[in-house]
N, CA, C and O atoms as a DFTB+ gen file, in Angstrom:
336 C
 N C O
     1  1      22.516      -3.396      65.521
     2  2      22.671      -1.979      65.759
     3  2      23.310      -1.815      67.131
     4  3      22.924      -2.475      68.096
     5  1      24.305      -0.917      67.201
     6  2      25.037      -0.740      68.451
     7  2      25.500       0.707      68.596
     8  3      25.513       1.452      67.617
     9  1      25.880       1.111      69.812
    10  2      26.390       2.469      69.997
    11  2      27.564       2.743      69.062
    12  3      28.441       1.899      68.878
    13  1      27.564       3.926      68.483
    14  2      28.611       4.318      67.553
    15  2      28.195       4.188      66.097
    16  3      28.853       4.742      65.218
    17  1      27.106       3.460      65.825
    18  2      26.623       3.334      64.442
    19  2      26.009       4.652      63.977
    20  3      25.378       5.369      64.754
    21  1      26.205       4.954      62.707
    22  2      25.578       6.108      62.065
    23  2      24.301       5.600      61.416
    24  3      24.341       4.657      60.626
    25  1      23.166       6.217      61.740
    26  2      21.880       5.733      61.252
    27  2      21.109       6.834      60.523
    28  3      21.391       8.024      60.658
    29  1      20.128       6.382      59.747
    30  2      19.232       7.294      59.036
    31  2      17.805       6.915      59.405
    32  3      17.488       5.735      59.554
    33  1      16.945       7.918      59.550
    34  2      15.540       7.692      59.864
    35  2      14.800       7.335      58.577
    36  3      14.908       8.050      57.581
    37  1      14.040       6.220      58.590
    38  2      13.356       5.800      57.372
    39  2      11.846       5.656      57.526
    40  3      11.167       5.410      56.529
    41  1      11.288       5.799      58.731
    42  2       9.846       5.658      58.974
    43  2       9.298       4.422      58.286
    44  3       8.659       4.506      57.238
    45  1       9.558       3.279      58.891
    46  2       9.183       2.007      58.303
    47  2       8.069       1.358      59.108
    48  3       8.307       1.041      60.273
    49  1       6.906       1.142      58.595
    50  2       6.496       1.504      57.237
    51  2       6.166       2.987      57.155
    52  3       5.844       3.605      58.170
    53  1       6.241       3.567      55.962
    54  2       5.893       4.993      55.815
    55  2       4.459       5.211      56.311
    56  3       3.547       4.471      55.942
    57  1       4.276       6.212      57.132
    58  2       2.942       6.447      57.674
    59  2       2.746       7.919      57.993
    60  3       3.695       8.703      58.020
    61  1       1.524       8.263      58.228
    62  2       1.168       9.613      58.649
    63  2       0.398       9.479      59.967
    64  3      -0.832       9.436      59.963
    65  1       1.117       9.412      61.095
    66  2       0.433       9.237      62.374
    67  2      -0.388      10.474      62.727
    68  3      -0.107      11.564      62.229
    69  1      -1.402      10.318      63.582
    70  2      -2.247      11.447      63.935
    71  2      -1.602      12.425      64.910
    72  3      -2.167      13.481      65.192
    73  1      -0.435      12.085      65.421
    74  2       0.247      12.963      66.371
    75  2       1.308      13.790      65.655
    76  3       1.740      13.454      64.553
    77  1       1.717      14.871      66.299
    78  2       2.770      15.717      65.749
    79  2       4.105      15.000      65.878
    80  3       4.423      14.453      66.934
    81  1       4.878      15.003      64.813
    82  2       6.194      14.365      64.829
    83  2       7.275      15.395      65.118
    84  3       7.167      16.558      64.730
    85  1       8.313      14.949      65.805
    86  2       9.472      15.812      66.038
    87  2      10.263      15.921      64.741
    88  3      10.722      17.004      64.377
    89  1      10.419      14.803      64.049
    90  2      11.142      14.795      62.781
    91  2      10.133      14.996      61.659
    92  3       9.182      14.223      61.546
    93  1      10.322      16.022      60.822
    94  2       9.384      16.249      59.714
    95  2       9.266      15.003      58.843
    96  3      10.262      14.317      58.616
    97  1       8.057      14.696      58.348
    98  2       7.822      13.436      57.639
    99  2       8.625      13.237      56.351
   100  3       8.822      12.094      55.938
   101  1       9.088      14.291      55.715
   102  2       9.820      14.149      54.453
   103  2      11.331      14.191      54.631
   104  3      12.072      14.077      53.655
   105  1      11.795      14.352      55.867
   106  2      13.236      14.406      56.121
   107  2      13.772      13.012      56.425
   108  3      13.074      12.177      56.999
   109  1      15.019      12.774      56.033
   110  2      15.699      11.518      56.356
   111  2      17.007      11.857      57.052
   112  3      18.083      11.741      56.465
   113  1      16.907      12.281      58.319
   114  2      18.092      12.757      59.024
   115  2      19.092      11.657      59.351
   116  3      18.784      10.465      59.324
   117  1      20.289      12.105      59.656
   118  2      21.388      11.229      60.063
   119  2      21.624      11.444      61.555
   120  3      21.558      12.569      62.050
   121  1      21.901      10.351      62.263
   122  2      22.174      10.455      63.688
   123  2      23.155       9.389      64.140
   124  3      23.494       8.472      63.392
   125  1      23.598       9.528      65.368
   126  2      24.568       8.623      65.965
   127  2      23.887       7.837      67.080
   128  3      23.264       8.426      67.964
   129  1      24.002       6.513      67.044
   130  2      23.420       5.675      68.095
   131  2      24.225       5.855      69.374
   132  3      25.438       5.647      69.393
   133  1      23.535       6.243      70.442
   134  2      24.167       6.461      71.734
   135  2      23.998       5.241      72.630
   136  3      24.918       4.857      73.351
   137  1      22.803       4.632      72.577
   138  2      22.509       3.496      73.454
   139  2      21.391       2.662      72.831
   140  3      20.530       3.186      72.124
   141  1      21.417       1.362      73.102
   142  2      20.354       0.450      72.666
   143  2      19.861      -0.288      73.906
   144  3      20.654      -0.860      74.654
   145  1      18.529      -0.270      74.121
   146  2      17.941      -0.960      75.274
   147  2      16.907      -1.966      74.779
   148  3      16.189      -1.703      73.814
   149  1      16.836      -3.099      75.431
   150  2      15.834      -4.120      75.133
   151  2      14.893      -4.215      76.324
   152  3      15.333      -4.313      77.470
   153  1      13.574      -4.185      76.039
   154  2      12.567      -4.284      77.088
   155  2      11.626      -5.434      76.782
   156  3      11.282      -5.678      75.626
   157  1      11.211      -6.142      77.834
   158  2      10.180      -7.159      77.700
   159  2       8.842      -6.482      77.946
   160  3       8.670      -5.783      78.944
   161  1       7.904      -6.684      77.046
   162  2       6.576      -6.101      77.161
   163  2       5.595      -7.214      77.523
   164  3       5.528      -8.236      76.840
   165  1       4.837      -7.012      78.597
   166  2       3.855      -8.001      79.042
   167  2       4.356      -8.803      80.222
   168  3       5.562      -8.907      80.449
   169  1       3.426      -9.371      80.972
   170  2       3.789     -10.135      82.159
   171  2       3.627     -11.632      81.965
   172  3       4.229     -12.413      82.703
   173  1       2.833     -12.049      80.997
   174  2       2.608     -13.467      80.722
   175  2       3.758     -13.996      79.865
   176  3       3.955     -13.542      78.738
   177  1       4.511     -14.954      80.397
   178  2       5.689     -15.480      79.683
   179  2       5.342     -15.983      78.278
   180  3       6.161     -15.868      77.366
   181  1       4.152     -16.533      78.095
   182  2       3.754     -17.078      76.790
   183  2       3.423     -15.985      75.781
   184  3       3.435     -16.230      74.574
   185  1       3.129     -14.781      76.267
   186  2       2.722     -13.725      75.353
   187  2       3.591     -12.491      75.395
   188  3       3.182     -11.439      74.904
   189  1       4.781     -12.588      75.969
   190  2       5.673     -11.433      76.039
   191  2       6.264     -11.095      74.675
   192  3       6.410     -11.958      73.809
   193  1       6.596      -9.835      74.510
   194  2       7.256      -9.373      73.290
   195  2       8.539      -8.648      73.683
   196  3       8.647      -8.103      74.781
   197  1       9.494      -8.652      72.785
   198  2      10.750      -7.943      73.005
   199  2      10.714      -6.664      72.168
   200  3      10.481      -6.707      70.960
   201  1      10.946      -5.532      72.824
   202  2      10.982      -4.239      72.148
   203  2      12.384      -3.680      72.270
   204  3      12.918      -3.570      73.374
   205  1      12.982      -3.327      71.153
   206  2      14.330      -2.756      71.169
   207  2      14.222      -1.264      70.892
   208  3      13.742      -0.850      69.837
   209  1      14.673      -0.466      71.848
   210  2      14.665       0.981      71.724
   211  2      16.077       1.467      71.442
   212  3      17.042       0.989      72.038
   213  1      16.185       2.416      70.532
   214  2      17.489       2.956      70.143
   215  2      17.491       4.448      70.477
   216  3      16.606       5.190      70.049
   217  1      18.484       4.874      71.237
   218  2      18.612       6.283      71.590
   219  2      19.623       6.906      70.637
   220  3      20.779       6.490      70.569
   221  1      19.156       7.923      69.896
   222  2      19.941       8.519      68.811
   223  2      20.177      10.001      69.083
   224  3      19.276      10.709      69.533
   225  1      21.386      10.459      68.810
   226  2      21.731      11.884      68.832
   227  2      21.685      12.349      67.383
   228  3      22.594      12.059      66.605
   229  1      20.614      13.080      67.016
   230  2      20.441      13.526      65.634
   231  2      21.324      14.719      65.311
   232  3      21.714      15.468      66.206
   233  1      21.640      14.898      64.037
   234  2      22.487      16.000      63.578
   235  2      21.809      17.359      63.776
   236  3      22.491      18.376      63.900
   237  1      20.481      17.382      63.805
   238  2      19.725      18.623      64.036
   239  2      19.200      18.585      65.468
   240  3      18.401      17.715      65.814
   241  1      19.650      19.533      66.306
   242  2      19.306      19.510      67.730
   243  2      17.801      19.520      68.001
   244  3      17.360      18.940      68.993
   245  1      17.013      20.154      67.157
   246  2      15.561      20.222      67.385
   247  2      14.921      18.833      67.375
   248  3      13.838      18.656      67.934
   249  1      15.564      17.853      66.755
   250  2      15.012      16.497      66.674
   251  2      15.332      15.670      67.915
   252  3      14.765      14.594      68.106
   253  1      16.228      16.158      68.749
   254  2      16.609      15.448      69.977
   255  2      15.660      15.880      71.086
   256  3      15.938      16.838      71.807
   257  1      14.526      15.166      71.225
   258  2      13.450      15.636      72.082
   259  2      13.522      15.190      73.539
   260  3      12.763      15.708      74.359
   261  1      14.392      14.261      73.898
   262  2      14.505      13.833      75.288
   263  2      15.393      14.807      76.064
   264  3      16.276      15.437      75.481
   265  1      15.164      14.936      77.379
   266  2      15.966      15.871      78.179
   267  2      17.471      15.627      78.098
   268  3      18.250      16.566      78.262
   269  1      17.891      14.407      77.851
   270  2      19.322      14.099      77.765
   271  2      19.947      14.494      76.436
   272  3      21.129      14.228      76.218
   273  1      19.182      15.128      75.531
   274  2      19.719      15.575      74.255
   275  2      19.737      14.500      73.194
   276  3      20.472      14.608      72.212
   277  1      18.922      13.445      73.379
   278  2      18.819      12.381      72.396
   279  2      17.346      12.160      72.069
   280  3      16.474      12.830      72.621
   281  1      17.078      11.233      71.183
   282  2      15.711      10.887      70.820
   283  2      15.544       9.375      70.903
   284  3      16.405       8.625      70.442
   285  1      14.434       8.928      71.492
   286  2      14.149       7.499      71.611
   287  2      13.435       7.048      70.345
   288  3      12.376       7.578      70.008
   289  1      14.006       6.074      69.640
   290  2      13.463       5.621      68.359
   291  2      13.219       4.122      68.367
   292  3      13.845       3.377      69.121
   293  1      12.304       3.696      67.518
   294  2      12.029       2.287      67.287
   295  2      13.033       1.776      66.259
   296  3      13.231       2.405      65.220
   297  1      13.657       0.656      66.538
   298  2      14.710       0.127      65.664
   299  2      14.240      -0.052      64.212
   300  3      15.018       0.158      63.282
   301  1      12.989      -0.432      64.020
   302  2      12.470      -0.632      62.680
   303  2      12.404       0.616      61.840
   304  3      12.274       0.532      60.619
   305  1      12.493       1.800      62.478
   306  2      12.457       3.074      61.751
   307  2      13.848       3.590      61.402
   308  3      13.993       4.716      60.924
   309  1      14.870       2.771      61.639
   310  2      16.249       3.211      61.398
   311  2      16.970       2.250      60.470
   312  3      16.721       1.044      60.488
   313  1      17.866       2.797      59.660
   314  2      18.771       1.960      58.874
   315  2      20.190       2.397      59.163
   316  3      20.465       3.587      59.314
   317  1      21.087       1.433      59.239
   318  2      22.501       1.732      59.488
   319  2      23.137       2.235      58.204
   320  3      23.092       1.566      57.172
   321  1      23.729       3.418      58.278
   322  2      24.433       4.008      57.142
   323  2      25.900       3.587      57.182
   324  3      26.502       3.271      56.156
   325  1      26.459       3.591      58.392
   326  2      27.849       3.167      58.578
   327  2      28.005       2.604      59.977
   328  3      27.611       3.238      60.955
   329  1      28.572       1.423      60.072
   330  2      28.811       0.796      61.370
   331  2      29.899       1.556      62.115
   332  3      30.873       2.017      61.521
   333  1      29.714       1.678      63.433
   334  2      30.663       2.417      64.264
   335  2      31.817       1.576      64.721
   336  3      32.697       2.067      65.429
């Protein structure tokens, strides 16, 4: 996944979290990948994990909840519809 890719939200695995979602649970919106960041989680080298965050500009502005007009998403919740 890279900037310029067209993605769809798939909520993988399907779930009903206890918090309010910005994207309604039954919608499968389309968005454009703006940026991809990789973060190391944890301080112990033997137990670190890699987390990939994808910043998406959704077609519906209400879903873009970050101040920069994008939404921070987990890569596992997205599928590429068309490569950029």
